[in-house]
C-alpha positions as CSV (number, residue, x, y, z in Angstrom):
1,M,-49.6,192.9,-103.9
2,A,-50.9,192.2,-100.4
3,Q,-53.2,189.5,-101.7
4,S,-50.3,187.8,-103.5
5,V,-48.2,187.8,-100.3
6,M,-51.1,186.1,-98.4
7,V,-51.5,183.5,-101.1
8,T,-47.8,182.7,-101.2
9,M,-47.6,182.7,-97.4
10,R,-50.5,180.2,-97.2
11,H,-48.9,177.9,-99.7
12,R,-45.6,177.7,-97.8
13,F,-47.4,177.3,-94.5
14,L,-49.6,174.4,-95.7
15,R,-46.6,172.6,-97.1
16,C,-45.1,172.7,-93.6
17,F,-48.3,171.7,-92.0
18,E,-48.6,168.6,-94.1
19,R,-45.6,167.3,-92.2
20,L,-46.1,168.9,-88.7
21,K,-49.6,169.0,-87.3
22,A,-49.2,170.3,-83.8
23,W,-48.1,173.7,-82.5
24,S,-48.1,176.8,-84.7
25,Q,-46.8,180.2,-83.7
26,S,-47.3,183.5,-85.4
27,V,-44.8,186.0,-83.9
28,T,-46.7,189.1,-84.9
29,T,-50.3,189.5,-86.1
30,Q,-50.7,193.2,-86.3
31,S,-50.9,192.9,-90.1
32,G,-53.2,191.4,-92.7
33,V,-50.9,188.5,-93.4
34,G,-50.3,187.8,-89.8
35,S,-54.0,187.6,-88.8
36,Y,-54.6,185.6,-92.0
37,I,-52.0,183.0,-90.9
38,V,-53.7,182.7,-87.5
39,G,-56.9,181.9,-89.3
40,V,-55.2,179.4,-91.6
41,S,-53.6,177.7,-88.6
42,K,-56.9,177.3,-86.8
43,A,-58.6,176.1,-89.9
44,M,-56.0,173.4,-90.2
45,G,-56.4,172.3,-86.6
46,A,-53.2,173.7,-85.1
47,K,-52.9,175.0,-81.6
48,V,-51.9,178.7,-82.0
49,I,-49.6,180.9,-80.0
50,T,-49.5,184.4,-81.2
51,S,-48.6,187.9,-80.1
52,A,-49.6,191.5,-80.3
53,S,-49.1,194.7,-78.2
54,K,-52.3,196.7,-78.8
55,D,-55.5,196.0,-76.8
56,D,-57.7,196.0,-79.9
57,A,-55.4,193.5,-81.7
58,I,-55.3,191.2,-78.6
59,K,-59.1,191.3,-78.4
60,L,-59.4,190.4,-82.1
61,L,-57.0,187.5,-81.8
62,K,-58.8,186.1,-78.8
63,D,-62.4,186.7,-79.6
64,T,-62.6,186.6,-83.4
65,L,-59.6,184.6,-84.6
66,K,-59.8,182.2,-81.6
67,A,-56.0,181.9,-81.0
68,D,-55.3,179.5,-78.2
69,H,-52.8,181.8,-76.5
70,V,-52.2,185.5,-77.1
71,L,-49.1,187.0,-75.7
72,N,-48.2,190.7,-75.3
73,H,-44.8,191.0,-76.8
74,A,-44.4,194.5,-75.2
75,K,-44.7,193.1,-71.7
76,Q,-43.8,189.4,-71.9
77,D,-40.7,187.4,-72.8
78,I,-41.9,185.6,-75.9
79,V,-39.2,182.9,-75.8
80,E,-39.9,182.1,-72.2
81,E,-43.7,182.0,-72.6
82,V,-43.7,179.9,-75.8
83,L,-41.4,177.3,-74.3
84,K,-43.5,177.2,-71.2
85,L,-46.7,176.7,-73.2
86,T,-45.1,173.9,-75.2
87,N,-43.5,172.1,-72.3
88,G,-40.0,173.2,-73.4
89,K,-40.4,171.8,-76.9
90,G,-41.1,175.0,-78.9
91,A,-43.5,175.5,-81.8
92,D,-43.3,173.2,-84.8
93,I,-44.0,176.1,-87.2
94,V,-43.0,179.6,-86.5
95,Y,-43.9,182.5,-88.7
96,D,-42.2,185.9,-88.2
97,A,-43.3,188.8,-90.3
98,T,-41.5,191.6,-88.4
99,Y,-38.4,192.1,-90.7
100,S,-36.7,192.8,-87.3
101,E,-33.4,191.3,-86.5
102,S,-34.1,191.3,-82.8
103,S,-37.4,189.6,-83.4
104,F,-35.7,187.0,-85.6
105,D,-33.2,186.2,-82.9
106,K,-36.0,185.5,-80.4
107,S,-38.4,183.7,-82.7
108,I,-35.7,181.2,-83.8
109,Q,-35.3,180.2,-80.2
110,T,-39.0,179.2,-80.1
111,V,-38.7,176.7,-83.1
112,A,-38.9,173.1,-82.0
113,E,-36.2,170.6,-83.1
114,G,-36.9,169.6,-86.7
115,G,-39.5,172.4,-87.1
116,H,-39.9,175.2,-89.6
117,W,-39.2,178.9,-89.4
118,I,-41.1,180.9,-92.1
119,V,-40.2,184.4,-93.2
120,L,-41.4,186.6,-96.1
121,G,-39.0,187.1,-99.0
122,S,-35.7,185.4,-99.7
123,Q,-33.6,186.6,-96.9
124,F,-31.4,184.1,-95.1
125,A,-31.0,182.0,-98.2
126,N,-27.3,182.0,-97.5
127,E,-26.3,179.0,-95.3
128,D,-23.6,181.2,-93.6
129,S,-26.1,183.6,-92.1
130,K,-26.4,183.5,-88.4
131,E,-30.1,182.8,-88.6
132,A,-29.5,179.7,-90.9
133,K,-26.7,178.5,-88.5
134,A,-29.0,178.9,-85.5
135,L,-31.7,176.9,-87.2
136,A,-29.3,174.2,-88.3
137,K,-28.3,173.6,-84.6
138,R,-32.0,172.9,-84.0
139,K,-32.2,170.7,-87.1
140,A,-34.9,173.1,-88.3
141,S,-35.4,174.7,-91.7
142,V,-36.0,178.2,-92.9
143,I,-38.9,178.5,-95.4
144,H,-39.1,181.5,-97.7
145,A,-42.6,182.7,-98.6
146,D,-41.2,184.3,-101.8
147,M,-43.7,185.3,-104.5
148,A,-41.0,186.7,-106.7
149,K,-40.1,183.3,-108.0
150,Y,-43.5,182.9,-109.5
151,S,-42.7,185.8,-111.9
152,I,-39.0,185.2,-112.6
153,N,-38.3,181.5,-112.2
154,P,-39.2,179.6,-115.4
155,E,-40.0,176.5,-113.3
156,Y,-42.8,178.4,-111.5
157,V,-44.0,180.9,-114.1
158,A,-46.1,178.2,-115.9
159,K,-47.8,177.4,-112.6
160,V,-48.9,180.9,-111.7
161,K,-52.5,180.6,-112.8
162,S,-53.2,177.3,-111.1
163,F,-51.2,178.3,-108.0
164,Y,-53.0,181.6,-107.3
165,G,-56.4,180.4,-108.7
166,G,-56.4,177.3,-106.5
167,A,-55.2,179.2,-103.4
168,L,-57.8,182.0,-103.7
169,K,-60.6,179.4,-104.3
170,H,-59.6,177.5,-101.2
171,A,-59.3,180.7,-99.1
172,T,-62.7,181.9,-100.3
173,E,-64.3,178.6,-99.2
174,W,-62.7,179.1,-95.8
175,V,-64.1,182.6,-95.5
176,E,-67.6,181.4,-96.5
177,Q,-67.4,178.7,-93.9
178,G,-66.4,181.2,-91.3
179,K,-63.0,179.7,-90.7
180,L,-61.1,182.9,-91.9
181,H,-61.8,186.5,-91.0
182,P,-59.3,188.5,-93.1
183,I,-61.5,191.6,-93.3
184,T,-61.8,193.3,-89.9
185,Q,-63.3,196.7,-91.0
186,T,-65.2,198.1,-93.9
187,I,-65.5,201.8,-94.8
188,K,-67.3,204.0,-97.3
189,L,-65.5,205.5,-100.2
190,E,-65.6,209.0,-98.7
191,Q,-63.7,207.6,-95.6
192,V,-60.7,206.5,-97.6
193,Q,-58.5,209.6,-97.1
194,E,-59.2,209.7,-93.4
195,T,-58.5,206.0,-93.1
196,L,-55.2,206.2,-95.0
197,A,-54.1,208.9,-92.6
198,L,-54.8,206.5,-89.7
199,V,-52.9,203.7,-91.6
200,A,-49.8,206.1,-91.7
201,K,-50.1,206.5,-88.0
202,G,-50.5,202.8,-87.3
203,K,-54.0,203.2,-85.9
204,T,-56.1,201.0,-88.1
205,G,-55.8,198.0,-85.9
206,T,-55.3,194.4,-87.2
207,G,-56.4,192.7,-90.4
208,K,-57.6,194.2,-93.7
209,V,-59.7,197.4,-94.1
210,V,-61.9,197.3,-97.3
211,A,-63.5,200.3,-99.0
212,I,-67.0,199.6,-100.3
213,I,-67.3,201.3,-103.7
214,H,-70.9,200.3,-104.6
215,Q,-73.7,199.3,-102.3
């Protein structure tokens, strides 16, 4: 499931990037998908503004993922800082994975005129939603990274194999080239239960933790 979300997110992001090749902003990266998008942004040549609140996540974003600017959303005004860094323009592509209404309200304010605001799922498909109206005022669009359509929409079902196969091949090439770092921690099989307990407490850091079954 998580891998499918990443692949779908990558697809929508690259479609936006074909048209806008400047500033990219990931609102939150304390997740596998978020950190993956930072890597994709850098691989595509974007300047990246991202945010986190934990010291280990901030260090990872700066040192490993090479984000251009890392903000602390627990201490800084994200809207103010993004506009300052982009000379008042805003980011051309904004990705928000928080599922938080308060975060949505703020991240929309950082979208540049004519830019794209990307969210997971199909929320805000209604043009009457306040988010859609706010984006319309900026002549910006909402992009849904929605993998469900590849299993229920006849138009996309036939494309599933080539879609996921091509995306995973491309992502693997980027990992081998050192452009992406989706795995931030590996553990032994006997550490799985202990690590799951840490996951439940939100203490596993950023990115993906992979259990090594055979060595």
